N, CA, C and O atoms as CSV, one atom per row, in Angstrom:
chain,resi,resn,atom,element,x,y,z
A,1,MET,N,N,78.033,89.450,92.261
A,1,MET,CA,C,78.877,90.617,92.100
A,1,MET,C,C,78.728,91.514,93.323
A,1,MET,O,O,77.624,91.917,93.689
A,2,ALA,N,N,79.855,91.813,93.938
A,2,ALA,CA,C,79.869,92.701,95.100
A,2,ALA,C,C,80.374,94.080,94.684
A,2,ALA,O,O,81.137,94.213,93.728
A,3,ILE,N,N,79.938,95.098,95.415
A,3,ILE,CA,C,80.442,96.458,95.240
A,3,ILE,C,C,81.221,96.795,96.502
A,3,ILE,O,O,80.690,96.738,97.611
A,4,ILE,N,N,82.495,97.147,96.314
A,4,ILE,CA,C,83.404,97.340,97.442
A,4,ILE,C,C,84.030,98.730,97.345
A,4,ILE,O,O,84.634,99.070,96.327
A,5,ASN,N,N,83.888,99.534,98.398
A,5,ASN,CA,C,84.471,100.877,98.426
A,5,ASN,C,C,85.843,100.825,99.085
A,5,ASN,O,O,86.025,100.183,100.120
A,6,LYS,N,N,86.817,101.518,98.462
A,6,LYS,CA,C,88.177,101.582,98.994
A,6,LYS,C,C,88.745,102.979,98.810
A,6,LYS,O,O,88.424,103.672,97.845
A,7,LYS,N,N,89.602,103.386,99.758
A,7,LYS,CA,C,90.334,104.644,99.644
A,7,LYS,C,C,91.310,104.553,98.483
A,7,LYS,O,O,91.805,103.475,98.153
A,8,CYS,N,N,91.583,105.712,97.863
A,8,CYS,CA,C,92.590,105.774,96.806
A,8,CYS,C,C,93.250,107.146,96.865
A,8,CYS,O,O,92.570,108.170,96.795
A,9,TRP,N,N,94.563,107.167,96.992
A,9,TRP,CA,C,95.301,108.434,97.065
A,9,TRP,C,C,95.212,109.167,95.732
A,9,TRP,O,O,95.102,108.524,94.688
A,10,PRO,N,N,95.258,110.495,95.743
A,10,PRO,CA,C,95.037,111.295,94.535
A,10,PRO,C,C,95.898,110.923,93.335
A,10,PRO,O,O,95.382,110.845,92.220
A,11,GLU,N,N,97.194,110.692,93.528
A,11,GLU,CA,C,98.046,110.394,92.372
A,11,GLU,C,C,97.660,109.085,91.697
A,11,GLU,O,O,97.785,108.957,90.479
A,12,PHE,N,N,97.192,108.112,92.476
A,12,PHE,CA,C,96.748,106.845,91.900
A,12,PHE,C,C,95.350,106.978,91.318
A,12,PHE,O,O,95.059,106.407,90.266
A,13,PHE,N,N,94.483,107.724,91.991
A,13,PHE,CA,C,93.127,107.963,91.520
A,13,PHE,C,C,93.156,108.532,90.101
A,13,PHE,O,O,92.431,108.068,89.221
A,14,GLU,N,N,94.000,109.542,89.892
A,14,GLU,CA,C,94.126,110.176,88.569
A,14,GLU,C,C,94.577,109.177,87.519
A,14,GLU,O,O,94.050,109.166,86.406
A,15,LYS,N,N,95.544,108.341,87.857
A,15,LYS,CA,C,96.054,107.361,86.893
A,15,LYS,C,C,95.005,106.312,86.541
A,15,LYS,O,O,94.922,105.890,85.387
A,16,PHE,N,N,94.204,105.885,87.514
A,16,PHE,CA,C,93.120,104.947,87.215
A,16,PHE,C,C,92.082,105.588,86.321
A,16,PHE,O,O,91.638,104.984,85.344
A,17,CYS,N,N,91.690,106.815,86.651
A,17,CYS,CA,C,90.645,107.494,85.880
A,17,CYS,C,C,91.081,107.782,84.441
A,17,CYS,O,O,90.254,107.761,83.530
A,18,SER,N,N,92.356,108.046,84.235
A,18,SER,CA,C,92.858,108.339,82.892
A,18,SER,C,C,93.099,107.063,82.081
A,18,SER,O,O,93.280,107.121,80.865
A,19,GLY,N,N,93.100,105.917,82.756
A,19,GLY,CA,C,93.382,104.656,82.081
A,19,GLY,C,C,94.861,104.318,82.033
A,19,GLY,O,O,95.247,103.270,81.515
A,20,GLU,N,N,95.697,105.211,82.577
A,20,GLU,CA,C,97.137,104.961,82.600
A,20,GLU,C,C,97.482,103.768,83.490
A,20,GLU,O,O,98.432,103.035,83.215
A,21,ARG,N,N,96.717,103.582,84.544
A,21,ARG,CA,C,96.950,102.471,85.471
A,21,ARG,C,C,95.740,101.537,85.422
A,21,ARG,O,O,94.599,101.970,85.578
A,22,THR,N,N,96.013,100.239,85.200
A,22,THR,CA,C,94.922,99.261,85.113
A,22,THR,C,C,95.093,98.096,86.079
A,22,THR,O,O,94.249,97.200,86.124
A,23,PHE,N,N,96.175,98.098,86.850
A,23,PHE,CA,C,96.399,97.049,87.838
A,23,PHE,C,C,96.534,97.673,89.214
A,23,PHE,O,O,96.998,98.806,89.348
A,24,GLU,N,N,96.129,96.937,90.230
A,24,GLU,CA,C,96.208,97.416,91.606
A,24,GLU,C,C,96.687,96.271,92.491
A,24,GLU,O,O,96.371,95.105,92.253
A,25,LEU,N,N,97.451,96.627,93.507
A,25,LEU,CA,C,97.905,95.682,94.524
A,25,LEU,C,C,97.304,96.140,95.840
A,25,LEU,O,O,97.550,97.267,96.270
A,26,ARG,N,N,96.524,95.293,96.485
A,26,ARG,CA,C,95.866,95.627,97.746
A,26,ARG,C,C,96.053,94.500,98.753
A,26,ARG,O,O,96.140,93.327,98.391
A,27,LEU,N,N,96.113,94.877,100.008
A,27,LEU,CA,C,96.114,93.887,101.074
A,27,LEU,C,C,94.845,93.050,100.952
A,27,LEU,O,O,93.751,93.598,100.823
A,28,ALA,N,N,94.982,91.746,100.992
A,28,ALA,CA,C,93.848,90.841,100.786
A,28,ALA,C,C,93.085,90.610,102.087
A,28,ALA,O,O,92.870,89.469,102.497
A,29,ASP,N,N,92.680,91.701,102.731
A,29,ASP,CA,C,91.939,91.591,103.993
A,29,ASP,C,C,90.436,91.767,103.780
A,29,ASP,O,O,89.702,92.084,104.716
A,30,PHE,N,N,89.985,91.559,102.534
A,30,PHE,CA,C,88.566,91.626,102.206
A,30,PHE,C,C,88.292,90.607,101.104
A,30,PHE,O,O,89.204,90.225,100.370
A,31,ASP,N,N,87.038,90.167,100.985
A,31,ASP,CA,C,86.671,89.204,99.947
A,31,ASP,C,C,86.608,89.910,98.601
A,31,ASP,O,O,86.126,91.039,98.512
A,32,LEU,N,N,87.093,89.250,97.557
A,32,LEU,CA,C,87.128,89.836,96.225
A,32,LEU,C,C,87.181,88.724,95.195
A,32,LEU,O,O,87.885,87.730,95.374
A,33,LYS,N,N,86.423,88.899,94.104
A,33,LYS,CA,C,86.470,87.906,93.029
A,33,LYS,C,C,86.257,88.596,91.688
A,33,LYS,O,O,85.842,89.754,91.632
A,34,ASN,N,N,86.544,87.875,90.614
A,34,ASN,CA,C,86.326,88.405,89.264
A,34,ASN,C,C,84.883,88.880,89.137
A,34,ASN,O,O,83.955,88.215,89.597
A,35,GLY,N,N,84.707,90.044,88.505
A,35,GLY,CA,C,83.371,90.589,88.289
A,35,GLY,C,C,82.918,91.567,89.350
A,35,GLY,O,O,81.973,92.322,89.123
A,36,ASP,N,N,83.572,91.576,90.515
A,36,ASP,CA,C,83.216,92.545,91.560
A,36,ASP,C,C,83.556,93.955,91.087
A,36,ASP,O,O,84.373,94.137,90.184
A,37,ILE,N,N,82.929,94.941,91.700
A,37,ILE,CA,C,83.155,96.346,91.377
A,37,ILE,C,C,83.879,97.009,92.543
A,37,ILE,O,O,83.416,96.963,93.683
A,38,LEU,N,N,85.036,97.633,92.240
A,38,LEU,CA,C,85.736,98.443,93.235
A,38,LEU,C,C,85.375,99.901,92.978
A,38,LEU,O,O,85.524,100.400,91.862
A,39,VAL,N,N,84.900,100.573,94.015
A,39,VAL,CA,C,84.629,102.003,93.948
A,39,VAL,C,C,85.754,102.691,94.696
A,39,VAL,O,O,85.849,102.596,95.920
A,40,PHE,N,N,86.605,103.382,93.957
A,40,PHE,CA,C,87.691,104.128,94.586
A,40,PHE,C,C,87.173,105.495,95.008
A,40,PHE,O,O,86.596,106.236,94.212
A,41,GLU,N,N,87.392,105.807,96.274
A,41,GLU,CA,C,87.036,107.111,96.825
A,41,GLU,C,C,88.340,107.854,97.064
A,41,GLU,O,O,89.161,107.437,97.880
A,42,GLU,N,N,88.528,108.959,96.346
A,42,GLU,CA,C,89.779,109.701,96.449
A,42,GLU,C,C,89.947,110.225,97.877
A,42,GLU,O,O,89.043,110.834,98.448
A,43,TYR,N,N,91.136,109.967,98.433
A,43,TYR,CA,C,91.437,110.299,99.820
A,43,TYR,C,C,92.784,111.008,99.873
A,43,TYR,O,O,93.774,110.519,99.327
A,44,ASP,N,N,92.815,112.155,100.529
A,44,ASP,CA,C,94.048,112.929,100.659
A,44,ASP,C,C,94.732,112.552,101.968
A,44,ASP,O,O,94.232,112.893,103.040
A,45,PRO,N,N,95.879,111.849,101.901
A,45,PRO,CA,C,96.546,111.415,103.134
A,45,PRO,C,C,97.137,112.579,103.933
A,45,PRO,O,O,97.363,112.449,105.136
A,46,ASP,N,N,97.389,113.715,103.275
A,46,ASP,CA,C,97.935,114.875,103.998
A,46,ASP,C,C,96.895,115.514,104.911
A,46,ASP,O,O,97.186,115.861,106.056
A,47,THR,N,N,95.675,115.665,104.388
A,47,THR,CA,C,94.605,116.290,105.183
A,47,THR,C,C,93.747,115.249,105.896
A,47,THR,O,O,92.921,115.579,106.748
A,48,LYS,N,N,93.963,113.966,105.525
A,48,LYS,CA,C,93.191,112.854,106.098
A,48,LYS,C,C,91.693,113.035,105.879
A,48,LYS,O,O,90.881,112.798,106.774
A,49,THR,N,N,91.346,113.465,104.649
A,49,THR,CA,C,89.941,113.653,104.292
A,49,THR,C,C,89.677,113.103,102.891
A,49,THR,O,O,90.579,113.017,102.058
A,50,TYR,N,N,88.428,112.737,102.656
A,50,TYR,CA,C,88.000,112.335,101.325
A,50,TYR,C,C,87.719,113.597,100.512
A,50,TYR,O,O,87.228,114.591,101.046
A,51,THR,N,N,88.037,113.549,99.207
A,51,THR,CA,C,87.828,114.715,98.342
A,51,THR,C,C,86.404,114.786,97.802
A,51,THR,O,O,85.962,115.839,97.342
A,52,GLY,N,N,85.692,113.674,97.857
A,52,GLY,CA,C,84.339,113.613,97.306
A,52,GLY,C,C,84.293,112.970,95.928
A,52,GLY,O,O,83.209,112.663,95.430
A,53,ARG,N,N,85.449,112.760,95.301
A,53,ARG,CA,C,85.473,112.125,93.983
A,53,ARG,C,C,85.484,110.609,94.133
A,53,ARG,O,O,86.160,110.060,95.004
A,54,LYS,N,N,84.723,109.944,93.269
A,54,LYS,CA,C,84.634,108.488,93.253
A,54,LYS,C,C,84.701,108.001,91.810
A,54,LYS,O,O,84.292,108.709,90.890
A,55,ALA,N,N,85.216,106.796,91.618
A,55,ALA,CA,C,85.244,106.163,90.301
A,55,ALA,C,C,85.083,104.658,90.499
A,55,ALA,O,O,85.645,104.085,91.431
A,56,SER,N,N,84.314,104.026,89.620
A,56,SER,CA,C,84.029,102.590,89.711
A,56,SER,C,C,84.806,101.815,88.669
A,56,SER,O,O,84.955,102.253,87.528
A,57,PHE,N,N,85.300,100.652,89.080
A,57,PHE,CA,C,86.088,99.795,88.198
A,57,PHE,C,C,85.669,98.348,88.399
A,57,PHE,O,O,85.469,97.898,89.527
A,58,LYS,N,N,85.539,97.625,87.298
A,58,LYS,CA,C,85.228,96.199,87.351
A,58,LYS,C,C,86.514,95.421,87.537
A,58,LYS,O,O,87.512,95.703,86.873
A,59,CYS,N,N,86.503,94.461,88.418
A,59,CYS,CA,C,87.648,93.569,88.637
A,59,CYS,C,C,87.611,92.500,87.554
A,59,CYS,O,O,86.849,91.536,87.637
A,60,VAL,N,N,88.440,92.685,86.546
A,60,VAL,CA,C,88.467,91.792,85.397
A,60,VAL,C,C,89.167,90.489,85.753
A,60,VAL,O,O,88.729,89.408,85.360
A,61,LYS,N,N,90.255,90.604,86.498
A,61,LYS,CA,C,91.007,89.414,86.899
A,61,LYS,C,C,91.564,89.652,88.298
A,61,LYS,O,O,92.199,90.675,88.554
A,62,VAL,N,N,91.327,88.716,89.191
A,62,VAL,CA,C,91.791,88.811,90.580
A,62,VAL,C,C,92.661,87.605,90.871
A,62,VAL,O,O,92.247,86.465,90.661
A,63,GLU,N,N,93.872,87.857,91.358
A,63,GLU,CA,C,94.777,86.779,91.752
A,63,GLU,C,C,95.298,87.071,93.151
A,63,GLU,O,O,95.458,88.228,93.538
A,64,HIS,N,N,95.555,86.032,93.889
A,64,HIS,CA,C,96.094,86.183,95.239
A,64,HIS,C,C,97.609,86.023,95.193
A,64,HIS,O,O,98.124,85.161,94.482
A,65,SER,N,N,98.314,86.845,95.945
A,65,SER,CA,C,99.764,86.790,96.017
A,65,SER,C,C,100.189,86.909,97.470
A,65,SER,O,O,99.461,87.465,98.292
A,66,ALA,N,N,101.360,86.390,97.783
A,66,ALA,CA,C,101.879,86.511,99.149
A,66,ALA,C,C,103.160,87.343,99.163
A,66,ALA,O,O,103.997,87.169,100.049
A,67,GLN,N,N,103.326,88.259,98.178
A,67,GLN,CA,C,104.499,89.130,98.172
A,67,GLN,C,C,104.471,90.044,99.387
A,67,GLN,O,O,103.458,90.136,100.080
A,68,ASN,N,N,105.590,90.720,99.645
A,68,ASN,CA,C,105.730,91.420,100.907
A,68,ASN,C,C,106.241,92.861,100.778
A,68,ASN,O,O,107.288,93.171,101.347
A,69,PRO,N,N,105.555,93.750,100.060
A,69,PRO,CA,C,106.015,95.143,100.003
A,69,PRO,C,C,105.560,95.901,101.253
A,69,PRO,O,O,104.415,96.344,101.343
A,70,LEU,N,N,106.462,96.037,102.195
A,70,LEU,CA,C,106.120,96.630,103.485
A,70,LEU,C,C,106.024,98.148,103.451
A,70,LEU,O,O,105.823,98.782,104.486
A,71,GLN,N,N,106.165,98.723,102.281
A,71,GLN,CA,C,106.068,100.171,102.156
A,71,GLN,C,C,104.696,100.685,102.606
A,71,GLN,O,O,104.606,101.773,103.175
A,72,PHE,N,N,103.635,99.922,102.360
A,72,PHE,CA,C,102.277,100.390,102.657
A,72,PHE,C,C,101.598,99.625,103.788
A,72,PHE,O,O,100.657,100.133,104.398
A,73,TYR,N,N,102.065,98.404,104.079
A,73,TYR,CA,C,101.350,97.546,105.019
A,73,TYR,C,C,102.296,96.997,106.083
A,73,TYR,O,O,103.493,96.840,105.841
A,74,GLY,N,N,101.757,96.713,107.240
A,74,GLY,CA,C,102.530,96.104,108.308
A,74,GLY,C,C,102.790,94.634,108.032
A,74,GLY,O,O,101.992,93.963,107.377
A,75,ILE,N,N,103.901,94.144,108.530
A,75,ILE,CA,C,104.309,92.762,108.285
A,75,ILE,C,C,103.279,91.756,108.788
A,75,ILE,O,O,103.062,90.728,108.146
A,76,GLU,N,N,102.651,92.030,109.907
A,76,GLU,CA,C,101.660,91.084,110.443
A,76,GLU,C,C,100.445,90.989,109.529
A,76,GLU,O,O,99.926,89.894,109.311
A,77,ASP,N,N,99.981,92.120,108.988
A,77,ASP,CA,C,98.853,92.091,108.052
A,77,ASP,C,C,99.224,91.356,106.776
A,77,ASP,O,O,98.415,90.593,106.248
A,78,VAL,N,N,100.430,91.573,106.273
A,78,VAL,CA,C,100.872,90.893,105.064
A,78,VAL,C,C,100.944,89.387,105.303
A,78,VAL,O,O,100.474,88.604,104.477
A,79,LYS,N,N,101.522,88.987,106.409
A,79,LYS,CA,C,101.619,87.560,106.722
A,79,LYS,C,C,100.237,86.930,106.868
A,79,LYS,O,O,100.013,85.795,106.448
A,80,LYS,N,N,99.319,87.675,107.466
A,80,LYS,CA,C,97.977,87.153,107.718
A,80,LYS,C,C,97.137,87.074,106.448
A,80,LYS,O,O,96.430,86.090,106.232
A,81,HIS,N,N,97.211,88.120,105.596
A,81,HIS,CA,C,96.277,88.219,104.490
A,81,HIS,C,C,96.872,88.024,103.104
A,81,HIS,O,O,96.155,87.599,102.198
A,82,GLY,N,N,98.159,88.317,102.898
A,82,GLY,CA,C,98.703,88.348,101.537
A,82,GLY,C,C,98.150,89.559,100.807
A,82,GLY,O,O,97.738,90.530,101.442
A,83,PHE,N,N,98.135,89.514,99.474
A,83,PHE,CA,C,97.675,90.644,98.668
A,83,PHE,C,C,96.743,90.177,97.560
A,83,PHE,O,O,96.779,89.020,97.141
A,84,TRP,N,N,95.909,91.099,97.096
A,84,TRP,CA,C,95.173,90.917,95.859
A,84,TRP,C,C,95.943,91.615,94.756
A,84,TRP,O,O,96.440,92.724,94.954
A,85,ILE,N,N,96.049,90.981,93.594
A,85,ILE,CA,C,96.522,91.633,92.384
A,85,ILE,C,C,95.286,91.737,91.505
A,85,ILE,O,O,94.692,90.723,91.138
A,86,ILE,N,N,94.898,92.965,91.166
A,86,ILE,CA,C,93.593,93.205,90.559
A,86,ILE,C,C,93.752,93.926,89.222
A,86,ILE,O,O,94.364,94.992,89.163
A,87,GLU,N,N,93.206,93.352,88.148
A,87,GLU,CA,C,93.120,94.067,86.887
A,87,GLU,C,C,91.785,94.768,86.843
A,87,GLU,O,O,90.747,94.149,87.077
A,88,LEU,N,N,91.799,96.073,86.543
A,88,LEU,CA,C,90.593,96.897,86.593
A,88,LEU,C,C,90.254,97.467,85.233
A,88,LEU,O,O,91.135,97.737,84.416
A,89,ARG,N,N,88.973,97.647,85.002
A,89,ARG,CA,C,88.488,98.321,83.805
A,89,ARG,C,C,87.430,99.312,84.250
A,89,ARG,O,O,86.496,98.945,84.963
A,90,GLN,N,N,87.565,100.573,83.835
A,90,GLN,CA,C,86.617,101.603,84.267
A,90,GLN,C,C,85.222,101.294,83.776
A,90,GLN,O,O,85.043,100.841,82.646
A,91,GLN,N,N,84.231,101.537,84.617
A,91,GLN,CA,C,82.824,101.275,84.298
A,91,GLN,C,C,82.230,102.418,83.514
A,91,GLN,O,O,81.053,102.375,83.156
């Protein structure tokens, strides 16, 4: 089991913490498997700073996908890495 820290924007951070959101789509540029722990560190993209809030989630199910939502990632990174589709459960 690995512990992996990742940035999380405030609106998504709140939804994960409340349990409203239980799935995540991330660029697959890091190793990840079922049972790993993702630690989301709330990050404000407007001020480009971390807020200091963190929340841990267990990766219940991890699947690899090669979908291409370029809204958040560059085409070269998507082509190179694909995405993780991650089901999370708060620790």
